[in-house]
N, CA, C and O of each residue as an XYZ file, in Angstrom:
848
protein
N      12.955      0.599    105.638
C      11.576      0.142    105.764
C      11.342     -0.310    107.194
O      12.144     -1.050    107.765
N      10.219      0.150    107.772
C       9.888     -0.174    109.152
C       8.691     -1.108    109.201
O       7.816     -1.080    108.336
N       8.679     -1.935    110.239
C       7.506     -2.772    110.500
C       6.446     -1.941    111.202
O       6.686     -0.792    111.575
N       5.273     -2.534    111.378
C       4.204     -1.832    112.099
C       4.636     -1.456    113.509
O       4.156     -0.469    114.065
N       5.550     -2.250    114.095
C       6.010     -1.985    115.455
C       7.183     -1.013    115.500
O       7.626     -0.632    116.583
N       7.697     -0.601    114.322
C       8.788      0.366    114.283
C      10.170     -0.224    114.169
O      11.153      0.507    114.286
N      10.285     -1.532    113.943
C      11.594     -2.159    113.770
C      12.063     -1.997    112.322
O      11.258     -2.052    111.393
N      13.349     -1.801    112.143
C      13.912     -1.699    110.786
C      13.954     -3.092    110.179
O      14.627     -3.980    110.702
N      13.235     -3.287    109.074
C      13.205     -4.610    108.441
C      13.916     -4.612    107.082
O      14.160     -5.675    106.510
N      14.243     -3.433    106.571
C      14.998     -3.375    105.307
C      15.691     -2.030    105.236
O      15.146     -1.014    105.669
N      16.917     -2.029    104.678
C      17.679     -0.791    104.553
C      18.563     -0.906    103.333
O      19.126     -1.971    103.077
N      18.696      0.160    102.578
C      19.534      0.096    101.384
C      19.469      1.377    100.587
O      18.886      2.372    101.017
N      20.077      1.335     99.416
C      20.130      2.490     98.524
C      19.594      2.083     97.158
O      19.628      0.911     96.782
N      19.096      3.080     96.423
C      18.656      2.810     95.058
C      18.935      4.033     94.193
O      19.068      5.149     94.696
N      19.020      3.812     92.910
C      19.244      4.912     91.983
C      17.943      5.683     91.787
O      16.855      5.113     91.865
N      18.064      6.981     91.531
C      16.872      7.794     91.287
C      16.521      7.734     89.803
O      16.663      8.713     89.070
N      16.059      6.555     89.382
C      15.605      6.344     88.015
C      14.251      5.660     88.050
O      13.897      5.011     89.034
N      13.496      5.811     86.970
C      12.174      5.199     86.900
C      12.265      3.674     86.990
O      11.424      3.042     87.628
N      13.280      3.081     86.355
C      13.425      1.625     86.388
C      13.724      1.114     87.799
O      13.215      0.073     88.215
N      14.559      1.864     88.527
C      14.888      1.446     89.886
C      13.660      1.508     90.792
O      13.448      0.623     91.621
N      12.845      2.567     90.628
C      11.624      2.660     91.427
C      10.662      1.527     91.092
O      10.055      0.932     91.983
N      10.529      1.236     89.812
C       9.632      0.153     89.403
C      10.081     -1.180     89.994
O       9.254     -1.970     90.448
N      11.389     -1.430     89.991
C      11.913     -2.686     90.524
C      11.573     -2.851     92.008
O      11.278     -3.960     92.454
N      11.612     -1.762     92.771
C      11.411     -1.850     94.216
C       9.938     -1.744     94.628
O       9.535     -2.347     95.622
N       9.132     -0.985     93.876
C       7.818     -0.613     94.394
C       6.626     -1.020     93.532
O       5.488     -0.957     93.998
N       6.857     -1.434     92.299
C       5.722     -1.832     91.461
C       5.261     -3.228     91.846
O       6.070     -4.143     91.995
N       3.945     -3.381     92.006
C       3.380     -4.685     92.271
C       3.498     -5.179     93.698
O       3.174     -6.332     93.980
N       3.961     -4.317     94.616
C       4.039     -4.726     96.027
C       2.846     -4.145     96.769
O       2.249     -3.178     96.296
N       2.480     -4.706     97.920
C       1.356     -4.160     98.690
C       1.574     -2.683     99.010
O       2.705     -2.214     99.138
N       0.469     -1.971     99.132
C       0.532     -0.521     99.334
C       1.352     -0.164    100.568
O       1.173     -0.748    101.637
N       2.253      0.804    100.404
C       3.113      1.269    101.481
C       2.871      2.753    101.728
O       2.350      3.461    100.867
N       3.251      3.206    102.902
C       3.354      4.642    103.151
C       4.820      5.010    102.969
O       5.688      4.490    103.669
N       5.092      5.905    102.029
C       6.468      6.239    101.670
C       6.688      7.734    101.897
O       5.909      8.560    101.421
N       7.742      8.076    102.619
C       8.105      9.472    102.849
C       9.348      9.804    102.047
O      10.330      9.063    102.087
N       9.314     10.913    101.318
C      10.478     11.380    100.559
C      10.676     12.868    100.846
O       9.741     13.573    101.226
N      11.910     13.328    100.657
C      12.189     14.746    100.831
C      11.784     15.514     99.574
O      11.896     15.008     98.458
N      11.314     16.738     99.774
C      11.087     17.639     98.653
C      12.430     17.991     98.027
O      13.356     18.391     98.733
N      12.544     17.846     96.715
C      13.810     18.150     96.053
C      13.699     18.036     94.550
O      12.599     17.994     93.999
N      14.843     17.985     93.887
C      14.885     17.989     92.426
C      14.074     16.873     91.807
O      13.379     17.093     90.815
N      14.147     15.672     92.375
C      13.504     14.498     91.778
C      12.128     14.193     92.365
O      11.436     13.299     91.877
N      11.724     14.918     93.399
C      10.543     14.477     94.155
C       9.244     14.585     93.365
O       8.301     13.850     93.657
N       9.159     15.472     92.378
C       7.910     15.614     91.613
C       7.599     14.330     90.847
O       6.510     13.770     90.972
N       8.567     13.872     90.052
C       8.272     12.681     89.233
C       8.275     11.408     90.064
O       7.533     10.473     89.765
N       9.116     11.360     91.121
C       9.099     10.182     91.992
C       7.745     10.057     92.680
O       7.176      8.967     92.744
N       7.231     11.167     93.194
C       5.918     11.168     93.835
C       4.846     10.663     92.874
O       4.017      9.832     93.245
N       4.864     11.166     91.640
C       3.842     10.781     90.671
C       3.949      9.301     90.310
O       2.932      8.620     90.184
N       5.172      8.801     90.144
C       5.341      7.394     89.778
C       4.900      6.471     90.914
O       4.234      5.465     90.671
N       5.268      6.807     92.151
C       4.884      5.963     93.278
C       3.370      5.968     93.499
O       2.787      4.952     93.876
N       2.745      7.115     93.262
C       1.283      7.182     93.403
C       0.595      6.300     92.371
O      -0.467      5.741     92.648
N       1.188      6.167     91.179
C       0.614      5.282     90.163
C       0.645      3.826     90.620
O      -0.185      3.025     90.190
N       1.591      3.480     91.484
C       1.657      2.132     92.026
C       0.751      1.978     93.247
O       0.784      0.951     93.924
N      -0.067      3.012     93.526
C      -1.068      3.009     94.602
C      -0.447      3.027     96.007
O      -1.025      2.510     96.963
N       0.734      3.630     96.106
C       1.317      3.828     97.421
C       0.887      5.186     97.973
O       0.554      6.098     97.216
N       0.897      5.308     99.289
C       0.655      6.602     99.934
C       2.001      7.318    100.036
O       2.920      6.828    100.693
N       2.115      8.475     99.388
C       3.399      9.184     99.333
C       3.290     10.494    100.120
O       2.367     11.283     99.918
N       4.244     10.702    101.011
C       4.322     11.940    101.779
C       5.578     12.671    101.329
O       6.688     12.166    101.496
N       5.402     13.871    100.751
C       6.542     14.691    100.339
C       6.847     15.652    101.477
O       6.101     16.603    101.712
N       7.944     15.402    102.183
C       8.258     16.145    103.403
C       8.961     17.456    103.084
O       9.901     17.500    102.291
N       8.490     18.513    103.713
C       9.140     19.817    103.599
C      10.172     19.915    104.719
O       9.908     20.497    105.771
N      11.361     19.335    104.478
C      12.328     19.174    105.572
C      12.944     20.500    106.001
O      13.551     20.574    107.069
N      12.801     21.550    105.192
C      13.317     22.856    105.633
C      12.618     23.327    106.900
O      13.178     24.085    107.692
N      11.383     22.865    107.078
C      10.636     23.251    108.271
C      10.727     22.191    109.367
O      10.085     22.308    110.411
N      11.526     21.163    109.123
C      11.658     20.087    110.108
C      13.062     20.156    110.702
O      14.005     19.580    110.159
N      13.191     20.861    111.814
C      14.508     21.126    112.393
C      15.214     19.847    112.827
O      16.444     19.799    112.847
N      14.463     18.822    113.171
C      15.089     17.571    113.604
C      15.926     16.952    112.493
O      16.813     16.141    112.756
N      15.643     17.337    111.248
C      16.420     16.826    110.115
C      17.374     17.883    109.585
O      18.574     17.633    109.471
N      16.851     19.070    109.258
C      17.686     20.058    108.568
C      18.757     20.664    109.466
O      19.752     21.189    108.966
N      18.570     20.600    110.799
C      19.567     21.169    111.723
C      20.242     20.105    112.574
O      20.815     20.406    113.621
N      20.173     18.888    112.130
C      20.764     17.791    112.889
C      22.281     17.771    112.715
O      22.771     17.821    111.587
N      23.036     17.697    113.823
C      24.500     17.655    113.760
C      24.999     16.356    113.141
O      26.111     16.317    112.614
N      24.204     15.296    113.194
C      24.591     13.997    112.638
C      23.936     13.759    111.281
O      23.674     12.615    110.909
N      23.674     14.825    110.547
C      22.910     14.721    109.299
C      23.661     13.877    108.270
O      24.845     14.094    108.010
N      22.942     12.902    107.688
C      23.445     12.104    106.572
C      22.230     11.513    105.876
O      21.130     11.531    106.428
N      22.418     10.989    104.673
C      21.296     10.391    103.941
C      20.676      9.249    104.740
O      19.453      9.119    104.799
N      21.530      8.413    105.361
C      21.028      7.257    106.092
C      20.229      7.703    107.319
O      19.135      7.197    107.568
N      20.777      8.645    108.079
C      20.086      9.126    109.281
C      18.781      9.822    108.900
O      17.744      9.605    109.528
N      18.845     10.665    107.859
C      17.639     11.393    107.427
C      16.546     10.426    106.995
O      15.375     10.625    107.320
N      16.924      9.371    106.259
C      15.937      8.422    105.750
C      15.194      7.736    106.902
O      13.974      7.579    106.861
N      15.956      7.327    107.934
C      15.300      6.651    109.051
C      14.380      7.606    109.814
O      13.297      7.217    110.250
N      14.812      8.842    109.971
C      13.949      9.806    110.671
C      12.668     10.065    109.875
O      11.582     10.147    110.450
N      12.798     10.195    108.551
C      11.599     10.380    107.719
C      10.635      9.209    107.912
O       9.429      9.402    108.058
N      11.181      8.001    107.910
C      10.335      6.816    108.056
C       9.636      6.804    109.412
O       8.451      6.483    109.503
N      10.361      7.150    110.449
C       9.766      7.097    111.789
C       8.719      8.197    111.970
O       7.673      7.955    112.572
N       8.983      9.389    111.462
C       7.979     10.446    111.531
C       6.733     10.054    110.738
O       5.609     10.260    111.196
N       6.938      9.483    109.534
C       5.804      9.094    108.692
C       4.972      8.008    109.361
O       3.750      7.980    109.213
N       5.624      7.117    110.093
C       4.902      6.032    110.769
C       4.034      6.574    111.895
O       2.904      6.123    112.080
N       4.554      7.542    112.650
C       3.844      8.014    113.838
C       2.845      9.129    113.543
O       1.700      9.073    113.990
N       3.278     10.146    112.786
C       2.407     11.299    112.512
C       2.911     12.024    111.271
O       3.819     12.849    111.381
N       2.357     11.746    110.099
C       2.824     12.382    108.859
C       2.764     13.900    108.891
O       3.540     14.554    108.194
N       1.865     14.482    109.679
C       1.743     15.938    109.720
C       3.006     16.613    110.254
O       3.256     17.784    109.966
N       3.803     15.872    111.036
C       5.056     16.425    111.533
C       5.990     16.777    110.379
O       6.825     17.672    110.507
N       5.854     16.077    109.251
C       6.728     16.292    108.095
C       6.328     17.503    107.265
O       6.957     17.793    106.248
N       5.291     18.207    107.690
C       4.790     19.367    106.945
C       4.639     19.028    105.455
O       5.235     19.695    104.610
N       3.849     17.999    105.128
C       3.792     17.520    103.738
C       3.301     18.584    102.776
O       2.447     19.404    103.112
N       3.854     18.555    101.579
C       3.456     19.487    100.525
C       2.822     18.707     99.382
O       3.028     17.501     99.246
N       2.051     19.411     98.568
C       1.426     18.814     97.385
C       2.121     19.349     96.142
O       2.109     20.552     95.881
N       2.722     18.452     95.382
C       3.434     18.860     94.179
C       2.465     19.162     93.031
O       1.363     18.616     92.972
N       2.892     20.034     92.129
C       2.226     20.124     90.832
C       2.520     18.843     90.067
O       3.431     18.100     90.430
N       1.766     18.582     89.022
C       1.987     17.367     88.232
C       3.235     17.515     87.361
O       3.737     18.620     87.157
N       3.723     16.385     86.853
C       4.870     16.425     85.940
C       4.513     17.220     84.691
O       5.353     17.944     84.157
N       3.263     17.090     84.217
C       2.842     17.834     83.015
C       2.924     19.340     83.247
O       3.395     20.081     82.384
N       2.463     19.791     84.422
C       2.561     21.217     84.730
C       4.015     21.632     84.926
O       4.397     22.745     84.566
N       4.821     20.746     85.491
C       6.238     21.053     85.650
C       6.903     21.212     84.289
O       7.769     22.069     84.116
N       6.504     20.393     83.327
C       7.055     20.527     81.970
C       6.680     21.876     81.370
O       7.498     22.506     80.700
N       5.447     22.322     81.607
C       5.032     23.631     81.114
C       5.827     24.739     81.796
O       6.242     25.696     81.142
N       6.042     24.618     83.098
C       6.817     25.620     83.820
C       8.269     25.635     83.357
O       8.920     26.680     83.377
N       8.774     24.482     82.943
C      10.145     24.416     82.435
C      10.314     25.274     81.193
O      11.389     25.827     80.960
N       9.258     25.388     80.394
C       9.306     26.266     79.221
C       9.554     27.713     79.645
O      10.363     28.415     79.040
N       8.848     28.153     80.693
C       9.024     29.515     81.202
C      10.437     29.700     81.753
O      11.068     30.733     81.531
N      10.926     28.693     82.471
C      12.249     28.812     83.081
C      13.359     28.743     82.044
O      14.383     29.413     82.183
N      13.165     27.937     81.006
C      14.158     27.888     79.931
C      14.232     29.240     79.215
O      15.312     29.702     78.849
N      13.068     29.865     79.022
C      13.053     31.210     78.436
C      13.840     32.185     79.304
O      14.601     33.010     78.797
N      13.650     32.081     80.617
C      14.351     32.971     81.533
C      15.862     32.780     81.443
O      16.616     33.750     81.518
N      16.310     31.529     81.283
C      17.740     31.266     81.127
C      18.277     31.983     79.895
O      19.342     32.598     79.944
N      17.536     31.902     78.784
C      17.973     32.562     77.554
C      17.995     34.080     77.702
O      18.918     34.740     77.224
N      16.977     34.636     78.366
C      16.933     36.090     78.556
C      18.149     36.554     79.351
O      18.768     37.563     79.013
N      18.488     35.821     80.401
C      19.651     36.214     81.208
C      20.957     36.044     80.434
O      21.858     36.878     80.528
N      21.049     34.961     79.674
C      22.263     34.741     78.875
C      22.409     35.828     77.816
O      23.516     36.305     77.566
N      21.305     36.221     77.194
C      21.351     37.286     76.197
C      21.797     38.604     76.821
O      22.616     39.320     76.244
N      21.266     38.922     77.986
C      21.664     40.154     78.671
C      23.144     40.127     79.021
O      23.827     41.146     78.923
N      23.643     38.957     79.430
C      25.063     38.829     79.762
C      25.941     39.061     78.543
O      26.977     39.720     78.638
N      25.528     38.517     77.383
C      26.302     38.714     76.157
C      26.303     40.174     75.723
O      27.330     40.705     75.299
N      25.150     40.813     75.830
C      25.065     42.230     75.438
C      25.956     43.084     76.336
O      26.695     43.941     75.850
N      25.885     42.852     77.639
C      26.720     43.617     78.565
C      28.202     43.372     78.307
O      29.017     44.291     78.394
N      28.549     42.108     77.984
C      29.947     41.787     77.685
C      30.414     42.523     76.438
O      31.510     43.082     76.416
N      29.585     42.524     75.400
C      29.962     43.212     74.161
C      30.150     44.706     74.402
O      31.102     45.304     73.900
N      29.252     45.305     75.161
C      29.379     46.744     75.451
C      30.670     47.037     76.234
O      31.342     48.038     75.988
N      31.000     46.154     77.173
C      32.206     46.374     77.959
C      33.486     46.133     77.183
O      34.482     46.819     77.409
N      33.477     45.165     76.265
C      34.692     44.808     75.542
C      35.110     45.850     74.508
O      36.288     45.941     74.162
N      34.151     46.637     74.013
C      34.527     47.630     72.996
C      35.113     48.893     73.614
O      35.830     49.624     72.931
N      34.836     49.169     74.866
C      35.247     50.447     75.464
C      36.761     50.631     75.550
O      37.236     51.735     75.281
N      37.551     49.605     75.913
C      39.006     49.812     75.952
C      39.608     50.136     74.591
O      40.741     50.613     74.516
N      38.872     49.887     73.525
C      39.365     50.170     72.174
C      38.849     51.508     71.656
O      38.993     51.809     70.471
N      38.246     52.315     72.534
C      37.776     53.636     72.147
C      36.469     53.645     71.394
O      36.180     54.590     70.662
N      35.669     52.598     71.564
C      34.397     52.496     70.848
C      33.262     52.368     71.853
O      33.450     51.851     72.954
N      32.091     52.841     71.467
C      30.886     52.662     72.295
C      29.750     52.155     71.414
O      29.581     52.603     70.279
N      28.991     51.236     71.940
C      27.820     50.750     71.225
C      26.617     51.589     71.633
O      26.485     51.951     72.803
N      25.747     51.900     70.695
C      24.643     52.826     70.985
C      23.588     52.200     71.892
O      23.429     50.980     71.939
N      22.868     53.069     72.613
C      21.718     52.609     73.376
C      20.618     52.197     72.410
O      20.290     52.937     71.482
N      20.052     51.026     72.626
C      18.988     50.530     71.759
C      18.256     49.414     72.492
O      18.696     48.937     73.538
N      17.145     49.017     71.926
C      16.389     47.925     72.536
C      17.146     46.615     72.373
O      17.979     46.467     71.479
N      16.846     45.683     73.239
C      17.498     44.369     73.162
C      17.206     43.689     71.832
O      18.082     43.049     71.251
N      15.965     43.829     71.348
C      15.576     43.155     70.108
C      16.346     43.681     68.904
O      16.607     42.934     67.961
N      16.713     44.968     68.929
C      17.410     45.550     67.774
C      18.917     45.610     67.960
O      19.625     46.122     67.093
N      19.417     45.096     69.073
C      20.843     45.219     69.397
C      21.719     44.643     68.295
O      22.642     45.309     67.826
N      21.440     43.420     67.880
C      22.324     42.771     66.919
C      22.321     43.469     65.561
O      23.331     43.455     64.857
N      21.193     44.080     65.186
C      21.120     44.766     63.890
C      21.879     46.090     63.917
O      22.612     46.402     62.979
N      21.711     46.860     64.972
C      22.327     48.182     65.046
C      23.818     48.103     65.342
O      24.615     48.815     64.731
N      24.194     47.240     66.276
C      25.565     47.279     66.771
C      26.558     46.547     65.873
O      27.733     46.910     65.827
N      26.104     45.540     65.174
C      27.016     44.809     64.300
C      27.553     45.714     63.206
O      28.723     45.624     62.834
N      26.699     46.585     62.693
C      27.119     47.485     61.617
C      28.107     48.537     62.098
O      28.845     49.107     61.293
N      28.131     48.804     63.415
C      28.990     49.863     63.947
C      30.311     49.349     64.487
O      31.150     50.148     64.905
N      30.521     48.042     64.493
C      31.771     47.507     65.026
C      32.952     47.845     64.121
O      32.864     47.668     62.906
N      34.060     48.332     64.694
C      35.282     48.511     63.887
C      35.768     47.174     63.346
O      35.536     46.133     63.959
N      36.435     47.198     62.212
C      36.904     45.960     61.589
C      37.791     45.149     62.527
O      37.763     43.918     62.503
N      38.586     45.843     63.361
C      39.488     45.139     64.261
C      38.775     44.371     65.366
O      39.358     43.460     65.955
N      37.526     44.720     65.657
C      36.780     44.062     66.728
C      35.805     43.002     66.208
O      35.307     42.183     66.979
N      35.540     43.020     64.915
C      34.540     42.086     64.378
C      34.906     40.617     64.574
O      34.020     39.828     64.904
N      36.177     40.201     64.388
C      36.491     38.783     64.587
C      36.159     38.290     66.003
O      35.772     37.137     66.191
N      36.312     39.164     66.982
C      36.066     38.752     68.371
C      34.603     38.886     68.767
O      34.077     38.031     69.481
N      33.938     39.944     68.316
C      32.615     40.271     68.841
C      31.453     39.871     67.937
O      30.322     39.756     68.411
N      31.703     39.659     66.657
C      30.600     39.242     65.775
C      29.986     37.924     66.238
O      28.761     37.804     66.222
N      30.790     36.906     66.658
C      30.157     35.670     67.151
C      29.245     35.908     68.356
O      28.211     35.254     68.491
N      29.630     36.847     69.235
C      28.784     37.154     70.387
C      27.470     37.772     69.943
O      26.401     37.406     70.432
N      27.562     38.713     69.011
C      26.355     39.404     68.550
C      25.468     38.457     67.750
O      24.242     38.552     67.814
N      26.079     37.543     66.997
C      25.284     36.540     66.279
C      24.520     35.652     67.269
O      23.380     35.265     67.012
N      25.154     35.337     68.393
C      24.474     34.546     69.419
C      23.294     35.315     70.005
O      22.253     34.727     70.296
N      23.451     36.626     70.178
C      22.343     37.458     70.666
C      21.163     37.368     69.707
O      20.015     37.258     70.138
N      21.448     37.416     68.399
C      20.382     37.333     67.399
C      19.659     35.989     67.484
O      18.430     35.940     67.440
N      20.425     34.889     67.607
C      19.809     33.557     67.697
C      18.971     33.418     68.962
O      17.889     32.831     68.941
N      19.482     33.963     70.061
C      18.723     33.888     71.316
C      17.426     34.676     71.214
O      16.392     34.235     71.715
N      17.470     35.835     70.570
C      16.259     36.642     70.410
C      15.202     35.893     69.605
O      14.013     35.958     69.917
N      15.639     35.185     68.574
C      14.701     34.389     67.774
C      14.077     33.272     68.613
O      12.874     33.028     68.526
N      14.898     32.591     69.427
C      14.369     31.500     70.242
C      13.440     32.025     71.333
O      12.452     31.373     71.669
N      13.745     33.193     71.886
C      12.873     33.782     72.905
C      11.513     34.110     72.303
O      10.488     33.928     72.960
N      11.490     34.591     71.065
C      10.224     34.853     70.391
C       9.423     33.568     70.197
O       8.198     33.573     70.323
N      10.114     32.466     69.891
C       9.443     31.168     69.758
C       8.835     30.757     71.100
O       7.696     30.294     71.156
N       9.606     30.930     72.180
C       9.079     30.651     73.516
C       7.842     31.497     73.806
O       6.848     30.994     74.331
N       7.907     32.783     73.463
C       6.781     33.687     73.736
C       5.508     33.225     73.029
O       4.420     33.276     73.601
N       5.651     32.776     71.785
C       4.484     32.289     71.042
C       3.919     31.021     71.679
O       2.703     30.843     71.747
N       4.808     30.141     72.147
C       4.357     28.906     72.785
C       3.661     29.209     74.113
O       2.682     28.551     74.466
N       4.161     30.195     74.840
C       3.535     30.582     76.106
C       2.165     31.209     75.852
O       1.225     30.971     76.610
N       2.047     32.000     74.802
C       0.740     32.557     74.419
C      -0.239     31.435     74.079
O      -1.397     31.461     74.495
N       0.244     30.444     73.312
C      -0.621     29.315     72.952
C      -1.057     28.549     74.190
O      -2.218     28.159     74.315
N      -0.109     28.335     75.114
C      -0.409     27.630     76.350
C      -1.506     28.354     77.138
O      -2.431     27.729     77.655
N      -1.384     29.680     77.218
C      -2.380     30.466     77.955
C      -3.761     30.335     77.324
O      -4.761     30.207     78.030
N      -3.815     30.368     76.009
C      -5.103     30.319     75.310
C      -5.751     28.938     75.377
O      -6.970     28.830     75.512
N      -4.936     27.874     75.282
C      -5.487     26.537     75.104
C      -5.592     25.719     76.386
O      -6.520     24.924     76.529
N      -4.666     25.897     77.314
C      -4.641     24.992     78.464
C      -4.709     25.686     79.816
O      -4.899     25.020     80.834
N      -4.559     27.005     79.855
C      -4.569     27.720     81.138
C      -5.573     28.872     81.098
O      -5.179     30.038     81.072
N      -6.869     28.550     81.092
C      -7.883     29.604     80.991
C      -7.862     30.577     82.171
O      -8.376     31.690     82.064
N      -7.268     30.161     83.301
C      -7.209     31.052     84.467
C      -6.432     32.336     84.163
O      -6.643     33.363     84.807
N      -5.537     32.270     83.180
C      -4.717     33.445     82.875
C      -5.541     34.587     82.305
O      -5.132     35.745     82.389
N      -6.699     34.278     81.724
C      -7.496     35.330     81.086
C      -7.975     36.353     82.108
O      -8.095     37.537     81.794
N      -8.248     35.902     83.328
C      -8.655     36.845     84.377
C      -7.466     37.667     84.852
O      -7.611     38.856     85.134
N      -6.292     37.048     84.946
C      -5.124     37.744     85.486
C      -4.625     38.849     84.565
O      -4.194     39.901     85.036
N      -4.680     38.617     83.248
C      -4.138     39.623     82.332
C      -5.017     40.871     82.256
O      -4.626     41.869     81.651
N      -6.188     40.820     82.860
C      -7.014     42.021     82.918
C      -6.491     43.028     83.944
O      -6.874     44.197     83.925
N      -5.614     42.565     84.840
C      -5.012     43.458     85.822
C      -3.946     44.303     85.134
O      -3.118     43.779     84.389
N      -3.967     45.595     85.381
C      -3.003     46.504     84.746
C      -1.572     46.090     85.084
O      -1.234     45.892     86.251
N      -0.747     45.965     84.067
C       0.650     45.624     84.267
C       0.952     44.138     84.250
O       2.119     43.750     84.295
N      -0.072     43.297     84.186
C       0.141     41.845     84.165
C      -0.004     41.348     82.728
O      -1.069     41.468     82.123
N       1.080     40.790     82.192
C       1.047     40.233     80.849
C       0.897     38.727     80.871
O       0.778     38.109     81.928
N       0.906     38.153     79.683
C       0.704     36.707     79.580
C       1.794     35.921     80.289
O       1.505     34.933     80.965
N       3.048     36.347     80.145
C       4.154     35.622     80.777
C       3.995     35.592     82.288
O       4.156     34.539     82.905
N       3.684     36.721     82.889
C       3.502     36.785     84.344
C       2.315     35.930     84.773
O       2.390     35.209     85.768
N       1.215     36.014     84.015
C       0.015     35.250     84.367
C       0.271     33.753     84.294
O      -0.121     33.015     85.197
N       0.927     33.294     83.227
C       1.219     31.873     83.065
C       2.143     31.381     84.177
O       1.924     30.309     84.740
N       3.175     32.166     84.494
C       4.113     31.781     85.550
C       3.393     31.660     86.885
O       3.644     30.725     87.646
N       2.493     32.609     87.173
C       1.767     32.592     88.443
C       0.866     31.359     88.526
O       0.837     30.680     89.553
N       0.138     31.070     87.460
C      -0.789     29.936     87.474
C      -0.027     28.623     87.628
O      -0.453     27.745     88.377
N       1.097     28.481     86.925
C       1.860     27.231     86.990
C       2.530     27.052     88.339
O       3.212     26.051     88.562
């Protein structure tokens, strides 16, 4: 923390939790606070703004004095952020975060993506594991993979590969649940998507991801 004249009047560390932020910043006179853009910056920014502080979210990737500093450390970075914020916040290339609510909606899309990739990995693994045993799994859609391929597995491979294929089936069911929730989100809370899906080749998932 710097004084109006630029002297360091407080220095320390705190945990990145809501309670720790409340202990330090709730109920104190309005401050100008600079933080780095990162994993926690969305909710930290929102919480500090509720306490009526001025929050600058610095895009430090574009700030060479920090990201390319040979003496880089949390302590050094923090003081530089404070000094830049005191003199000219525009030097920090501040960004505007989406809200926590929108981030939660985007997390639904990203969680779906994790499942899609995990499902593809399991399918590829199953196809590769049967080949050394003289077996091949047929070409089919991802949605029908577990139904078609489970019936074709030799008895000797079922103990090893049936659990993998069962996981593919469960993931497909959960992905369908995600898809329905994303459709609902588009219809009820993201009307902007209705214009985007009119473009050829753009579906609801792409439109929702773009808007969020």
